[in-house]
C-alpha positions as CSV (number, residue, x, y, z in Angstrom):
1,M,22.4,-38.4,76.3
2,S,25.8,-37.0,77.8
3,G,29.5,-37.0,77.9
4,F,30.7,-35.1,75.2
5,D,32.8,-31.7,75.6
6,V,33.9,-29.1,73.8
7,D,37.3,-30.2,74.4
8,W,36.8,-34.0,73.6
9,L,35.0,-32.6,70.1
10,A,38.0,-30.6,69.1
11,L,40.5,-33.2,69.7
12,R,38.8,-36.0,67.6
13,E,37.8,-33.4,64.5
14,P,40.8,-33.8,62.5
15,V,40.8,-37.6,63.0
16,D,37.4,-37.9,62.0
17,R,37.9,-35.5,59.5
18,S,40.5,-37.6,57.9
19,S,38.6,-40.8,58.4
20,R,35.5,-40.2,57.1
21,S,35.0,-42.0,53.6
22,R,36.3,-39.7,50.7
23,S,34.4,-41.4,48.2
24,L,30.9,-41.1,50.0
25,L,31.8,-37.8,50.9
26,V,32.2,-36.9,47.0
27,E,28.5,-39.0,46.4
28,A,26.5,-37.1,49.3
29,A,27.8,-33.3,47.8
30,A,27.4,-34.3,44.2
31,W,23.7,-35.3,44.9
32,L,23.3,-31.8,47.1
33,N,24.9,-30.2,44.1
34,G,22.4,-31.0,42.0
35,K,19.5,-29.5,44.5
36,S,18.7,-26.2,44.1
37,M,19.0,-24.6,47.6
38,P,18.9,-27.9,49.2
39,T,18.2,-27.6,53.0
40,I,21.0,-29.5,55.4
41,L,19.7,-30.7,59.0
42,D,22.5,-32.1,61.1
43,V,21.3,-33.9,64.2
44,G,23.7,-34.2,67.2
45,C,25.5,-31.6,65.5
46,G,28.0,-31.1,68.5
47,T,30.2,-27.7,67.6
48,G,29.7,-27.9,63.9
49,S,32.1,-30.5,62.8
50,T,30.3,-32.1,59.9
51,Y,29.2,-28.7,58.5
52,R,33.0,-27.5,58.1
53,T,33.6,-30.9,56.3
54,L,31.2,-31.1,54.2
55,C,30.4,-27.6,53.4
56,P,34.0,-26.7,51.6
57,L,32.5,-29.4,48.8
58,L,29.3,-27.7,47.7
59,N,29.6,-25.3,44.9
60,R,26.1,-23.9,45.4
61,Q,24.0,-22.2,48.5
62,S,22.6,-24.4,50.7
63,S,20.8,-23.7,54.5
64,W,21.8,-25.5,57.5
65,I,20.1,-26.2,60.3
66,L,22.3,-27.3,63.5
67,F,20.2,-29.1,65.5
68,D,21.7,-30.7,69.4
69,Y,20.5,-31.5,72.6
70,D,23.6,-30.0,74.3
71,E,22.9,-26.1,74.4
72,V,26.6,-25.6,75.1
73,L,27.8,-27.4,72.3
74,L,25.5,-25.3,69.7
75,A,26.6,-22.6,71.4
76,E,30.1,-22.9,70.6
77,A,28.6,-23.9,67.0
78,E,27.4,-20.6,66.8
79,R,30.4,-18.4,67.8
80,R,31.8,-20.2,65.4
81,H,30.0,-19.9,62.3
82,T,27.7,-16.5,61.7
83,A,27.1,-17.1,58.3
84,E,23.7,-16.3,57.1
85,G,21.9,-19.2,55.8
86,I,22.4,-21.3,59.5
87,A,20.0,-22.0,62.1
88,F,20.5,-23.3,65.1
89,V,17.9,-25.7,66.8
90,A,17.9,-26.7,70.7
91,G,16.0,-29.8,71.1
92,D,15.8,-33.5,72.1
93,L,16.1,-36.3,69.8
94,N,13.6,-38.3,71.6
95,D,10.7,-36.2,70.4
96,L,11.1,-37.1,66.5
97,A,7.7,-35.4,66.2
98,K,9.6,-32.0,67.2
99,V,12.9,-32.9,65.0
100,P,12.5,-30.1,62.0
101,L,12.7,-33.4,59.8
102,D,10.0,-31.7,57.4
103,R,12.3,-29.0,56.3
104,A,15.3,-30.9,55.3
105,D,16.7,-32.4,51.9
106,F,19.4,-34.3,53.5
107,V,20.0,-35.2,57.2
108,T,23.4,-35.8,58.4
109,A,24.3,-38.0,61.6
110,S,28.1,-38.1,62.7
111,A,29.0,-40.5,65.5
112,F,25.6,-40.9,66.5
113,F,23.8,-44.1,65.8
114,D,25.6,-46.5,67.5
115,L,24.4,-44.6,70.7
116,C,20.8,-45.5,69.6
117,S,18.4,-48.6,70.3
118,S,17.4,-50.3,67.3
119,A,13.8,-49.1,67.8
120,F,14.6,-45.1,67.4
121,I,16.7,-46.0,64.8
122,S,13.7,-47.6,62.4
123,R,11.8,-44.8,64.1
124,F,14.7,-42.2,62.6
125,V,14.5,-44.1,59.4
126,D,10.9,-43.7,58.8
127,R,10.6,-40.5,59.1
128,V,13.8,-39.6,56.9
129,V,12.4,-41.5,54.5
130,D,8.3,-40.6,54.4
131,E,9.9,-37.1,54.2
132,G,12.1,-38.0,51.1
133,A,15.3,-36.8,52.5
134,A,18.8,-38.2,52.2
135,L,20.7,-39.4,55.1
136,Y,24.6,-39.2,55.8
137,A,25.8,-41.3,58.8
138,A,29.5,-41.0,59.8
139,L,31.8,-42.4,61.9
140,N,29.4,-45.2,63.1
141,Y,31.7,-47.6,65.7
142,D,31.8,-51.0,64.5
143,G,33.4,-52.9,67.3
144,E,37.1,-53.7,65.9
145,M,40.0,-52.1,67.9
146,Y,43.5,-53.1,67.2
147,W,46.7,-51.8,68.3
148,S,50.2,-52.3,66.4
149,V,51.6,-53.2,70.0
150,E,49.9,-56.1,71.2
151,H,49.0,-56.9,74.5
152,P,47.5,-60.0,75.6
153,L,44.3,-58.2,76.8
154,D,43.6,-56.4,74.6
155,A,40.5,-58.8,72.8
156,A,39.2,-59.0,76.5
157,V,39.0,-55.2,77.0
158,T,37.4,-55.0,73.3
159,E,34.8,-57.3,74.0
160,A,34.0,-55.5,77.6
161,F,33.6,-52.2,75.7
162,N,31.4,-53.4,73.1
163,T,29.3,-54.5,75.8
164,H,29.1,-51.8,77.8
165,Q,28.3,-49.6,74.3
166,Q,25.2,-51.6,73.9
167,K,23.7,-50.2,77.5
168,D,21.8,-46.9,77.4
169,K,23.2,-44.2,75.9
170,G,19.9,-42.0,76.5
171,F,17.9,-43.8,73.2
172,G,17.1,-46.7,74.9
173,L,19.5,-50.2,74.7
174,S,22.2,-49.2,72.2
175,A,22.4,-51.2,69.3
176,G,26.5,-50.5,69.7
177,P,28.5,-52.2,66.7
178,E,25.7,-53.3,65.2
179,A,24.0,-50.0,64.6
180,W,25.5,-49.5,61.3
181,K,24.0,-52.9,60.0
182,L,20.8,-52.1,61.2
183,L,20.1,-48.8,60.1
184,S,21.6,-49.8,56.2
185,Q,18.8,-52.7,56.9
186,R,16.2,-50.5,57.6
187,L,17.2,-48.0,54.5
188,I,17.2,-50.7,52.1
189,E,13.7,-51.9,53.5
190,R,12.7,-48.6,52.8
191,G,13.4,-48.4,49.6
192,S,16.2,-45.9,49.8
193,T,20.1,-46.7,47.5
194,V,22.2,-47.6,50.3
195,T,26.2,-47.3,50.1
196,T,28.5,-47.9,53.1
197,A,32.1,-47.6,53.3
198,E,34.7,-48.1,55.9
199,S,36.0,-44.9,57.9
200,P,38.1,-46.3,60.5
201,W,40.4,-44.1,63.3
202,V,43.8,-44.5,62.8
203,M,45.9,-43.1,65.5
204,G,49.3,-42.5,65.3
205,G,52.2,-40.9,67.3
206,D,51.0,-37.4,66.5
207,D,47.7,-38.4,67.7
208,A,49.1,-39.2,71.3
209,D,46.5,-36.5,72.9
210,L,43.6,-38.5,71.7
211,Q,45.0,-41.9,72.0
212,R,45.2,-40.7,75.5
213,S,41.9,-39.4,75.9
214,F,40.2,-42.7,74.3
215,L,41.8,-44.8,76.1
216,K,40.8,-43.2,79.4
217,G,37.1,-43.5,77.9
218,V,37.8,-47.4,76.9
219,V,39.1,-48.2,80.9
220,R,36.4,-45.9,82.3
221,A,33.5,-48.0,80.3
222,V,35.4,-51.2,80.7
223,A,35.5,-51.0,84.4
224,E,32.0,-49.8,84.8
225,T,31.0,-53.7,83.0
226,E,33.1,-55.4,85.9
227,V,34.0,-58.2,83.6
228,L,37.9,-57.8,84.5
229,D,39.9,-58.0,87.2
230,P,40.4,-54.2,88.2
231,E,44.4,-55.0,88.4
232,G,44.7,-56.3,84.7
233,L,42.6,-53.6,83.7
234,D,45.1,-51.3,85.2
235,E,48.2,-52.9,83.9
236,W,46.5,-52.7,80.6
237,Y,45.7,-48.9,80.5
238,R,49.4,-48.8,81.9
239,F,51.3,-50.3,78.9
240,R,48.7,-49.3,76.5
241,K,50.0,-45.3,77.9
242,N,53.3,-46.0,78.1
243,A,53.4,-47.7,74.1
244,I,52.7,-44.5,73.0
245,P,55.6,-42.0,73.2
246,A,57.8,-45.4,73.4
247,T,56.8,-47.4,70.3
248,G,55.1,-44.8,68.4
249,S,51.7,-47.7,68.5
250,L,49.3,-47.5,66.0
251,C,45.5,-47.6,66.8
252,R,42.7,-48.7,64.9
253,V,39.2,-48.1,65.8
254,G,36.5,-49.2,63.0
255,H,34.0,-46.7,61.9
256,Q,31.7,-47.0,59.2
257,D,29.9,-44.7,56.7
258,V,26.4,-45.2,55.6
259,L,25.0,-42.9,52.9
260,A,21.1,-43.5,51.8
261,L,19.9,-41.8,48.8
262,P,16.4,-41.3,48.3
């Protein structure tokens, strides 16, 4: 799994934080606050965004395990967070036997499961449920992209991007936009109490840098599918970039949050 760096994660963090479903965050915090010294495992932790989001809502001491494959991101997380009660662990999520799920009361993952195959999602859920842990999976891309200033190629670009999202991202052929549904269904099948809520990114003029970076990623992915004419895609990209400062174009990218309690 690759393609994420410190700068990109820092750029997206404010929108990630404001986009998360507040009701699910509050419910997750309430569950944790009812536990004595819970252990929270954040898989694919990046630089610790979920830790920074969830911790202020907790009213009792907890311990955290921040787990990531990327040692550069993990080192940045450790640089930013030196409090007691945090362990930083590098490892490969493909080897679930070595992921410390047996130590966790509560597992978190953000912008992660849409990168995973349906088979991986099923295996992951089975491990979480078998350990009796709760799961909070935020910001799963759901396949929807809209712009307040329209372009004729918007639907075709979104469709091609969603096709690219189903390629192998390191965990087998990705479930992409269907991941949150598969995750919820498997958790229900295993007896968890599941709540879902929309958590869309809504990027406006104040998020111009994020919009531009997001557009670059979309165009790069769509170009790899070779579905659209390169000249048409380039024209769409220029139109989209120019629309940000000229009109304050809003961009909405659909996400879904999933909370599963034992």
